[in-house]
LOFIDREN-270027 format. One record per residue (C-alpha): residue number from 1; residue in three letters; z negated, x, y. Coordinates in Angstrom, 2 decimals. Layout:
! residues N
+-----+------+---------+---------+---------+
| seq | type |       w |       u |       v |
+-----+------+---------+---------+---------+
| NUM |  ALA |       Z |       X |       Y |
...
+-----+------+---------+---------+---------+
! end
This chain:
! residues 344
+-----+------+---------+---------+---------+
| seq | type |       w |       u |       v |
+-----+------+---------+---------+---------+
|   1 |  UNK |  -17.23 |   17.14 |   18.73 |
|   2 |  UNK |  -19.38 |   15.43 |   16.33 |
|   3 |  UNK |  -20.08 |   16.99 |   13.04 |
|   4 |  UNK |  -17.75 |   15.40 |   10.38 |
|   5 |  UNK |  -21.21 |   15.21 |    8.09 |
|   6 |  UNK |  -22.78 |   13.31 |   10.94 |
|   7 |  UNK |  -19.51 |   10.79 |   11.31 |
|   8 |  UNK |  -19.70 |   10.38 |    7.72 |
|   9 |  UNK |  -23.00 |    8.93 |    7.73 |
|  10 |  UNK |  -23.38 |    7.41 |   11.24 |
|  11 |  UNK |  -20.02 |    6.01 |   10.89 |
|  12 |  UNK |  -20.90 |    3.47 |    7.83 |
|  13 |  UNK |  -24.24 |    2.35 |    9.45 |
|  14 |  UNK |  -21.72 |    1.45 |   12.78 |
|  15 |  UNK |  -19.14 |   -0.33 |   10.55 |
|  16 |  UNK |  -21.98 |   -1.92 |    8.56 |
|  17 |  UNK |  -23.35 |   -3.47 |   11.81 |
|  18 |  UNK |  -19.77 |   -4.30 |   12.91 |
|  19 |  UNK |  -18.84 |   -5.78 |   10.66 |
|  20 |  UNK |  -22.37 |   -7.99 |   10.26 |
|  21 |  UNK |  -21.11 |   -9.78 |   13.75 |
|  22 |  UNK |  -16.59 |   -9.30 |   12.67 |
|  23 |  UNK |  -17.10 |  -11.06 |    9.06 |
|  24 |  UNK |  -18.75 |  -14.05 |   10.31 |
|  25 |  UNK |  -16.70 |  -17.44 |    9.46 |
|  26 |  UNK |  -14.33 |  -15.56 |    7.23 |
|  27 |  UNK |  -14.19 |  -17.82 |    4.42 |
|  28 |  UNK |  -13.27 |  -20.86 |    6.71 |
|  29 |  UNK |   -9.82 |  -20.38 |    6.30 |
|  30 |  UNK |   -9.18 |  -20.44 |   10.04 |
|  31 |  UNK |   -9.58 |  -16.43 |   11.11 |
|  32 |  UNK |   -7.40 |  -15.06 |   13.66 |
|  33 |  UNK |   -5.02 |  -11.69 |   12.77 |
|  34 |  UNK |   -7.24 |   -9.56 |   14.94 |
|  35 |  UNK |  -10.12 |  -10.62 |   12.81 |
|  36 |  UNK |   -8.70 |   -9.83 |    9.57 |
|  37 |  UNK |   -7.78 |   -6.61 |   11.02 |
|  38 |  UNK |  -11.07 |   -5.72 |   11.96 |
|  39 |  UNK |  -12.92 |   -6.74 |    9.06 |
|  40 |  UNK |  -10.41 |   -4.93 |    6.88 |
|  41 |  UNK |  -10.07 |   -1.83 |    8.43 |
|  42 |  UNK |  -14.24 |   -1.99 |    8.72 |
|  43 |  UNK |  -14.88 |   -2.43 |    5.10 |
|  44 |  UNK |  -12.07 |   -0.02 |    3.79 |
|  45 |  UNK |  -13.33 |    2.86 |    6.05 |
|  46 |  UNK |  -17.11 |    2.09 |    4.74 |
|  47 |  UNK |  -15.15 |    2.60 |    0.81 |
|  48 |  UNK |  -13.81 |    6.31 |    2.42 |
|  49 |  UNK |  -16.62 |    7.19 |    3.98 |
|  50 |  UNK |  -19.25 |    6.85 |    0.93 |
|  51 |  UNK |  -16.78 |    8.58 |   -1.39 |
|  52 |  UNK |  -16.31 |   11.38 |    1.40 |
|  53 |  UNK |  -20.16 |   11.81 |    1.38 |
|  54 |  UNK |  -19.64 |   12.65 |   -2.34 |
|  55 |  UNK |  -17.48 |   16.29 |   -1.64 |
|  56 |  UNK |  -17.13 |   19.35 |    0.32 |
|  57 |  UNK |  -15.49 |   18.93 |    3.59 |
|  58 |  UNK |  -13.41 |   21.89 |    2.38 |
|  59 |  UNK |  -12.76 |   20.61 |   -1.28 |
|  60 |  UNK |   -8.69 |   19.10 |   -1.81 |
|  61 |  UNK |  -10.57 |   15.61 |   -3.13 |
|  62 |  UNK |  -12.00 |   15.57 |    0.55 |
|  63 |  UNK |   -8.74 |   16.33 |    1.85 |
|  64 |  UNK |   -6.98 |   13.37 |   -0.61 |
|  65 |  UNK |   -9.52 |   10.72 |    0.82 |
|  66 |  UNK |   -9.17 |   12.12 |    4.00 |
|  67 |  UNK |   -5.06 |   11.61 |    4.12 |
|  68 |  UNK |   -5.76 |    8.14 |    2.23 |
|  69 |  UNK |   -8.10 |    7.39 |    5.76 |
|  70 |  UNK |   -5.85 |    8.21 |    7.69 |
|  71 |  UNK |   -2.82 |    6.20 |    6.22 |
|  72 |  UNK |   -5.01 |    3.17 |    5.97 |
|  73 |  UNK |   -5.82 |    3.38 |    9.74 |
|  74 |  UNK |   -2.32 |    4.12 |   11.01 |
|  75 |  UNK |   -0.72 |    1.29 |    8.90 |
|  76 |  UNK |   -3.37 |   -1.59 |    9.98 |
|  77 |  UNK |   -2.14 |   -0.26 |   13.44 |
|  78 |  UNK |    1.37 |   -0.68 |   12.65 |
|  79 |  UNK |    0.60 |   -3.78 |   11.54 |
|  80 |  UNK |   -1.31 |   -4.38 |   15.10 |
|  81 |  UNK |    1.79 |   -3.03 |   16.72 |
|  82 |  UNK |    4.06 |   -5.56 |   15.28 |
|  83 |  UNK |    2.16 |   -8.21 |   15.33 |
|  84 |  UNK |    2.37 |  -11.19 |   17.94 |
|  85 |  UNK |    0.33 |  -11.10 |   20.25 |
|  86 |  UNK |    0.05 |   -7.23 |   20.27 |
|  87 |  UNK |   -3.23 |   -5.80 |   19.10 |
|  88 |  UNK |   -3.66 |   -2.43 |   19.97 |
|  89 |  UNK |   -6.23 |    0.12 |   17.95 |
|  90 |  UNK |   -8.86 |   -0.72 |   21.05 |
|  91 |  UNK |   -8.42 |   -4.73 |   20.24 |
|  92 |  UNK |   -8.81 |   -4.27 |   16.47 |
|  93 |  UNK |  -11.74 |   -1.36 |   16.73 |
|  94 |  UNK |  -13.80 |   -3.11 |   19.30 |
|  95 |  UNK |  -17.16 |   -0.82 |   19.18 |
|  96 |  UNK |  -16.58 |    1.69 |   21.71 |
|  97 |  UNK |  -18.84 |    4.60 |   20.03 |
|  98 |  UNK |  -16.80 |    4.16 |   16.66 |
|  99 |  UNK |  -13.18 |    3.93 |   18.34 |
| 100 |  UNK |  -14.27 |    7.35 |   19.72 |
| 101 |  UNK |  -15.60 |    8.74 |   16.53 |
| 102 |  UNK |  -11.95 |    7.35 |   14.89 |
| 103 |  UNK |   -9.84 |    8.88 |   17.13 |
| 104 |  UNK |  -11.86 |   12.22 |   17.46 |
| 105 |  UNK |  -11.63 |   12.89 |   13.36 |
| 106 |  UNK |   -8.39 |   10.92 |   12.81 |
| 107 |  UNK |   -6.00 |   11.12 |   16.18 |
| 108 |  UNK |   -2.81 |   11.14 |   13.91 |
| 109 |  UNK |   -2.90 |    7.13 |   13.65 |
| 110 |  UNK |   -3.46 |    6.96 |   17.22 |
| 111 |  UNK |   -1.07 |    9.02 |   18.58 |
| 112 |  UNK |    1.75 |    7.80 |   15.97 |
| 113 |  UNK |    1.15 |    3.77 |   15.39 |
| 114 |  UNK |    3.31 |    3.13 |   17.85 |
| 115 |  UNK |    6.31 |    5.35 |   16.94 |
| 116 |  UNK |    6.05 |    6.31 |   13.04 |
| 117 |  UNK |    5.86 |    3.80 |   10.11 |
| 118 |  UNK |    3.49 |    3.27 |    7.62 |
| 119 |  UNK |    4.94 |    4.64 |    3.52 |
| 120 |  UNK |    2.77 |    2.19 |    1.95 |
| 121 |  UNK |    0.48 |   -1.07 |    2.68 |
| 122 |  UNK |   -2.88 |   -0.38 |    3.57 |
| 123 |  UNK |   -4.66 |   -1.80 |    0.10 |
| 124 |  UNK |   -2.74 |    0.28 |   -1.54 |
| 125 |  UNK |   -4.99 |    3.30 |   -0.30 |
| 126 |  UNK |   -7.67 |    1.33 |   -0.74 |
| 127 |  UNK |   -6.10 |    1.35 |   -4.65 |
| 128 |  UNK |   -6.34 |    4.92 |   -4.45 |
| 129 |  UNK |   -9.55 |    5.29 |   -3.38 |
| 130 |  UNK |  -11.11 |    3.24 |   -5.86 |
| 131 |  UNK |   -9.34 |    4.74 |   -9.13 |
| 132 |  UNK |  -10.32 |    7.81 |   -7.48 |
| 133 |  UNK |  -14.19 |    6.73 |   -7.12 |
| 134 |  UNK |  -13.88 |    5.11 |  -10.69 |
| 135 |  UNK |  -11.47 |    7.17 |  -13.21 |
| 136 |  UNK |   -8.55 |    6.01 |  -14.19 |
| 137 |  UNK |   -9.49 |    5.11 |  -17.48 |
| 138 |  UNK |  -12.41 |    2.99 |  -16.30 |
| 139 |  UNK |   -9.52 |   -0.26 |  -16.13 |
| 140 |  UNK |  -12.08 |   -3.13 |  -16.40 |
| 141 |  UNK |  -14.29 |   -1.93 |  -13.48 |
| 142 |  UNK |  -11.01 |   -0.72 |  -10.83 |
| 143 |  UNK |  -10.17 |   -4.26 |  -11.31 |
| 144 |  UNK |  -13.73 |   -5.46 |  -10.74 |
| 145 |  UNK |  -14.11 |   -3.56 |   -7.73 |
| 146 |  UNK |  -11.33 |   -4.35 |   -6.25 |
| 147 |  UNK |  -11.99 |   -8.38 |   -6.85 |
| 148 |  UNK |  -15.31 |   -7.88 |   -5.18 |
| 149 |  UNK |  -13.92 |   -5.85 |   -2.19 |
| 150 |  UNK |  -11.25 |   -8.75 |   -1.77 |
| 151 |  UNK |  -14.24 |  -11.36 |   -2.20 |
| 152 |  UNK |  -16.18 |   -9.42 |    0.87 |
| 153 |  UNK |  -12.89 |   -9.89 |    2.86 |
| 154 |  UNK |  -12.12 |  -13.48 |    2.24 |
| 155 |  UNK |   -9.64 |  -15.62 |    0.17 |
| 156 |  UNK |   -8.04 |  -15.82 |    4.02 |
| 157 |  UNK |   -7.44 |  -12.46 |    4.40 |
| 158 |  UNK |   -3.64 |  -12.14 |    3.99 |
| 159 |  UNK |   -3.86 |   -7.97 |    4.43 |
| 160 |  UNK |   -5.63 |   -7.41 |    0.71 |
| 161 |  UNK |   -3.58 |   -8.00 |   -2.31 |
| 162 |  UNK |   -3.19 |  -11.01 |   -4.86 |
| 163 |  UNK |   -2.42 |   -8.66 |   -8.16 |
| 164 |  UNK |   -2.97 |   -5.74 |  -10.03 |
| 165 |  UNK |   -0.98 |   -3.61 |  -12.23 |
| 166 |  UNK |   -1.55 |   -1.05 |  -14.81 |
| 167 |  UNK |    1.15 |    0.66 |  -16.04 |
| 168 |  UNK |    0.99 |    3.58 |  -19.67 |
| 169 |  UNK |    3.31 |    5.58 |  -21.43 |
| 170 |  UNK |    2.04 |    3.80 |  -24.28 |
| 171 |  UNK |   -0.51 |    1.28 |  -25.55 |
| 172 |  UNK |   -3.13 |    3.50 |  -26.95 |
| 173 |  UNK |   -6.42 |    3.54 |  -25.17 |
| 174 |  UNK |   -6.27 |    7.47 |  -24.37 |
| 175 |  UNK |   -3.09 |    7.42 |  -22.53 |
| 176 |  UNK |   -3.70 |    7.74 |  -18.61 |
| 177 |  UNK |   -3.16 |    4.58 |  -16.24 |
| 178 |  UNK |   -1.47 |    4.14 |  -13.14 |
| 179 |  UNK |   -2.21 |    1.27 |  -11.03 |
| 180 |  UNK |   -0.36 |   -0.48 |   -8.15 |
| 181 |  UNK |   -1.33 |   -3.69 |   -6.23 |
| 182 |  UNK |    0.94 |   -6.08 |   -4.37 |
| 183 |  UNK |    2.68 |   -5.98 |   -0.78 |
| 184 |  UNK |   -0.60 |   -6.85 |    1.27 |
| 185 |  UNK |    1.34 |   -8.08 |    4.20 |
| 186 |  UNK |    2.58 |  -11.17 |    3.68 |
| 187 |  UNK |    3.94 |  -12.34 |    7.18 |
| 188 |  UNK |    8.30 |  -12.53 |    6.82 |
| 189 |  UNK |    8.37 |   -8.45 |    8.45 |
| 190 |  UNK |    6.00 |   -7.04 |    8.40 |
| 191 |  UNK |    6.90 |   -7.34 |    4.18 |
| 192 |  UNK |   10.43 |   -6.09 |    4.42 |
| 193 |  UNK |    9.41 |   -3.57 |    6.89 |
| 194 |  UNK |    7.01 |   -1.94 |    4.40 |
| 195 |  UNK |    9.37 |   -2.50 |    1.26 |
| 196 |  UNK |   12.17 |   -1.03 |    3.08 |
| 197 |  UNK |    9.91 |    2.10 |    3.89 |
| 198 |  UNK |    8.81 |    2.44 |    0.80 |
| 199 |  UNK |   11.96 |    2.32 |   -1.13 |
| 200 |  UNK |   13.33 |    5.06 |    1.88 |
| 201 |  UNK |   10.07 |    7.52 |    1.76 |
| 202 |  UNK |    7.78 |    6.63 |   -1.01 |
| 203 |  UNK |    8.77 |    4.86 |   -4.68 |
| 204 |  UNK |   10.29 |    6.84 |   -7.53 |
| 205 |  UNK |   14.08 |    6.32 |   -7.17 |
| 206 |  UNK |   14.51 |    4.55 |  -10.44 |
| 207 |  UNK |   11.92 |    1.44 |   -8.50 |
| 208 |  UNK |   13.55 |    1.90 |   -5.27 |
| 209 |  UNK |   17.29 |    1.80 |   -7.16 |
| 210 |  UNK |   15.78 |   -1.14 |   -8.55 |
| 211 |  UNK |   14.42 |   -3.00 |   -5.67 |
| 212 |  UNK |   17.67 |   -2.48 |   -3.22 |
| 213 |  UNK |   20.09 |   -4.12 |   -5.65 |
| 214 |  UNK |   18.45 |   -6.96 |   -4.53 |
| 215 |  UNK |   17.07 |   -6.37 |   -0.89 |
| 216 |  UNK |   16.62 |   -8.22 |    0.95 |
| 217 |  UNK |   17.88 |  -11.06 |   -0.91 |
| 218 |  UNK |   15.13 |  -12.79 |   -3.27 |
| 219 |  UNK |   18.09 |  -14.34 |   -5.48 |
| 220 |  UNK |   21.84 |  -12.38 |   -5.24 |
| 221 |  UNK |   22.37 |   -8.73 |   -6.28 |
| 222 |  UNK |   24.11 |   -6.28 |   -4.28 |
| 223 |  UNK |   28.17 |   -7.29 |   -5.30 |
| 224 |  UNK |   28.57 |   -2.97 |   -4.97 |
| 225 |  UNK |   25.76 |   -1.69 |   -6.46 |
| 226 |  UNK |   23.01 |   -2.39 |   -9.31 |
| 227 |  UNK |   20.38 |    0.24 |   -9.69 |
| 228 |  UNK |   17.92 |   -2.09 |  -11.88 |
| 229 |  UNK |   16.68 |   -0.92 |  -14.88 |
| 230 |  UNK |   15.62 |   -0.66 |  -18.52 |
| 231 |  UNK |   12.42 |    1.01 |  -19.43 |
| 232 |  UNK |   11.69 |    2.26 |  -23.06 |
| 233 |  UNK |   10.03 |   -0.01 |  -25.26 |
| 234 |  UNK |    6.34 |    1.63 |  -25.90 |
| 235 |  UNK |    5.98 |    1.06 |  -21.91 |
| 236 |  UNK |    2.83 |   -1.11 |  -21.15 |
| 237 |  UNK |    3.14 |   -2.83 |  -17.83 |
| 238 |  UNK |    0.47 |   -5.82 |  -17.02 |
| 239 |  UNK |   -0.86 |   -7.53 |  -14.18 |
| 240 |  UNK |   -4.18 |   -8.78 |  -13.22 |
| 241 |  UNK |   -4.83 |  -11.33 |  -10.56 |
| 242 |  UNK |   -7.55 |  -10.10 |   -7.63 |
| 243 |  UNK |   -8.65 |  -13.81 |   -6.70 |
| 244 |  UNK |   -9.16 |  -15.19 |  -10.31 |
| 245 |  UNK |   -9.95 |  -13.58 |  -13.63 |
| 246 |  UNK |   -6.65 |  -13.70 |  -15.49 |
| 247 |  UNK |   -3.69 |  -11.77 |  -16.20 |
| 248 |  UNK |   -0.53 |  -11.72 |  -15.19 |
| 249 |  UNK |    3.11 |  -12.27 |  -16.15 |
| 250 |  UNK |    5.61 |  -10.36 |  -14.02 |
| 251 |  UNK |    7.57 |  -12.64 |  -12.73 |
| 252 |  UNK |   12.13 |  -13.28 |  -13.00 |
| 253 |  UNK |   11.82 |  -10.94 |  -10.15 |
| 254 |  UNK |   10.42 |   -7.47 |  -12.08 |
| 255 |  UNK |   11.81 |   -9.21 |  -15.35 |
| 256 |  UNK |   15.57 |   -8.91 |  -13.01 |
| 257 |  UNK |   14.68 |   -5.32 |  -11.73 |
| 258 |  UNK |   12.64 |   -3.54 |  -14.40 |
| 259 |  UNK |   13.50 |   -5.55 |  -17.58 |
| 260 |  UNK |    9.99 |   -6.53 |  -18.05 |
| 261 |  UNK |    9.71 |   -9.25 |  -20.38 |
| 262 |  UNK |    9.02 |  -12.69 |  -19.22 |
| 263 |  UNK |    9.37 |  -16.54 |  -19.58 |
| 264 |  UNK |    8.67 |  -16.76 |  -15.99 |
| 265 |  UNK |   10.75 |  -18.97 |  -13.85 |
| 266 |  UNK |    9.48 |  -17.87 |  -10.16 |
| 267 |  UNK |   10.95 |  -15.49 |   -8.14 |
| 268 |  UNK |    9.56 |  -13.35 |   -5.36 |
| 269 |  UNK |   10.62 |  -11.02 |   -2.85 |
| 270 |  UNK |   11.83 |   -7.96 |   -4.74 |
| 271 |  UNK |    9.29 |   -4.71 |   -4.15 |
| 272 |  UNK |    6.15 |   -7.24 |   -3.04 |
| 273 |  UNK |    4.77 |   -7.02 |   -6.42 |
| 274 |  UNK |    2.11 |   -4.93 |   -7.78 |
| 275 |  UNK |    4.46 |   -3.67 |  -10.59 |
| 276 |  UNK |    6.58 |   -2.07 |   -8.31 |
| 277 |  UNK |    3.89 |    0.47 |   -7.12 |
| 278 |  UNK |    2.75 |    0.92 |  -10.76 |
| 279 |  UNK |    5.53 |    2.03 |  -12.10 |
| 280 |  UNK |    6.56 |    4.14 |   -9.52 |
| 281 |  UNK |    3.32 |    5.96 |  -10.32 |
| 282 |  UNK |    4.25 |    5.95 |  -13.88 |
| 283 |  UNK |    7.35 |    7.54 |  -13.81 |
| 284 |  UNK |    6.88 |   10.01 |  -11.34 |
| 285 |  UNK |    3.98 |   11.47 |  -13.21 |
| 286 |  UNK |    5.32 |   11.03 |  -16.76 |
| 287 |  UNK |    8.62 |   13.46 |  -17.17 |
| 288 |  UNK |    9.32 |   12.56 |  -20.61 |
| 289 |  UNK |    9.36 |    8.31 |  -20.22 |
| 290 |  UNK |   11.59 |    8.94 |  -17.11 |
| 291 |  UNK |   13.97 |   10.52 |  -18.74 |
| 292 |  UNK |   14.52 |    7.55 |  -21.05 |
| 293 |  UNK |   14.61 |    5.00 |  -18.52 |
| 294 |  UNK |   18.50 |    3.61 |  -18.30 |
| 295 |  UNK |   20.94 |    2.20 |  -15.50 |
| 296 |  UNK |   22.99 |    0.42 |  -17.80 |
| 297 |  UNK |   25.47 |   -0.65 |  -14.96 |
| 298 |  UNK |   28.87 |    1.40 |  -13.98 |
| 299 |  UNK |   27.57 |    0.05 |  -10.52 |
| 300 |  UNK |   24.60 |    2.54 |  -10.20 |
| 301 |  UNK |   27.04 |    5.64 |   -8.49 |
| 302 |  UNK |   26.19 |    8.19 |   -6.08 |
| 303 |  UNK |   28.21 |    6.70 |   -3.51 |
| 304 |  UNK |   26.98 |    3.13 |   -4.28 |
| 305 |  UNK |   23.64 |    3.80 |   -4.05 |
| 306 |  UNK |   23.71 |    5.90 |   -0.59 |
| 307 |  UNK |   25.63 |    2.63 |    0.17 |
| 308 |  UNK |   22.56 |    0.52 |   -0.84 |
| 309 |  UNK |   20.37 |    3.00 |    1.23 |
| 310 |  UNK |   22.34 |    2.49 |    4.56 |
| 311 |  UNK |   22.31 |   -1.18 |    3.54 |
| 312 |  UNK |   17.99 |   -1.18 |    3.26 |
| 313 |  UNK |   18.22 |    1.30 |    6.71 |
| 314 |  UNK |   20.16 |   -0.95 |    8.48 |
| 315 |  UNK |   18.25 |   -4.16 |    7.57 |
| 316 |  UNK |   14.55 |   -2.42 |    8.41 |
| 317 |  UNK |   16.33 |   -1.30 |   11.76 |
| 318 |  UNK |   17.28 |   -4.50 |   12.81 |
| 319 |  UNK |   13.62 |   -6.31 |   11.49 |
| 320 |  UNK |   11.80 |   -3.12 |   13.62 |
| 321 |  UNK |   14.33 |   -4.86 |   16.54 |
| 322 |  UNK |   12.93 |   -8.25 |   15.72 |
| 323 |  UNK |    9.25 |   -7.08 |   16.39 |
| 324 |  UNK |   10.18 |   -4.88 |   19.28 |
| 325 |  UNK |    9.22 |   -1.68 |   17.97 |
| 326 |  UNK |   10.22 |    1.85 |   18.59 |
| 327 |  UNK |   11.06 |    3.67 |   15.97 |
| 328 |  UNK |   11.79 |    7.58 |   15.86 |
| 329 |  UNK |   12.81 |    7.72 |   12.07 |
| 330 |  UNK |    9.86 |    9.47 |   11.12 |
| 331 |  UNK |    7.23 |    8.13 |    8.05 |
| 332 |  UNK |    3.71 |    8.65 |    8.87 |
| 333 |  UNK |    2.30 |   11.64 |    6.88 |
| 334 |  UNK |   -1.02 |   13.20 |    7.94 |
| 335 |  UNK |   -1.93 |   16.12 |    8.71 |
| 336 |  UNK |   -5.06 |   17.89 |    6.65 |
| 337 |  UNK |   -7.93 |   17.56 |    8.08 |
| 338 |  UNK |   -9.06 |   20.30 |   10.00 |
| 339 |  UNK |   -5.53 |   20.38 |   11.15 |
| 340 |  UNK |   -6.00 |   16.61 |   12.75 |
| 341 |  UNK |   -9.04 |   17.28 |   14.12 |
| 342 |  UNK |   -8.13 |   20.73 |   15.95 |
| 343 |  UNK |   -5.08 |   19.10 |   17.59 |
| 344 |  UNK |   -7.34 |   16.30 |   19.03 |
+-----+------+---------+---------+---------+
! end
């Protein structure tokens, strides 16, 4: 097998060559879903390669970025599987040499993209890479890097996020920042599938409860469960557009679900906004803030919560049947870099 250090360096070069061909015409607004997936994957992989070159292959940070890259590959391959027409990894990665290198070093996504669900969208993993590369404290740099990446991908590429959110336990300069991006799967079924997967496998339970209170409805809360939350007043939760240079107020959905103050009337599908992932990351890491979160409804009981989870699972399986995806009931979890390569 090709040494990983050689793969890192040569892989980046091959992707640049691939992107120079595949990226043509991305700005015309008429690119196909296949081209979107191919170009998105090429640039995301280049970000990963750039970061991995900074670390020793035995380090924890290298393994972390390897895991993120594996998740990106799996997530995009999964979206190809449920697309109509269906796109295999071979369709998405048309360069045979690059395809072999990816399969050698990341066998998991190739083996499991047709049977397991991603735990989040591909651009969510890219966000984590950018934060690692830049440092969580450098908020403006992170947002600008995301904007630059989206500009390269093209405004017509709906596989990338449109907003990013930054949450802190308090609005102080030295307070740790936690980031999240909006769902980078705008089509009906992919978006609902990924939101359900996040509720069932990824997000903090408070955030998941708030989203499940409505999911899949945009307007009507469940009659038997209300897991909407109220955050402590000192929490900062600020959204930013990634397509324009401006701040974003929370939409009405985020106001309803998370108790965020807003004058907005626009209702977006619950769980699609960047606030969900950002607040989830905050609550997972700031224990004292999590203890202050309130669920005020008498309907937020364990029994009702399980009923809501069962409802989300039922909807998820329905959407998977609609896209003819045979799920093995597992969510994709990457193995470590060494273990994954040994099993290839």
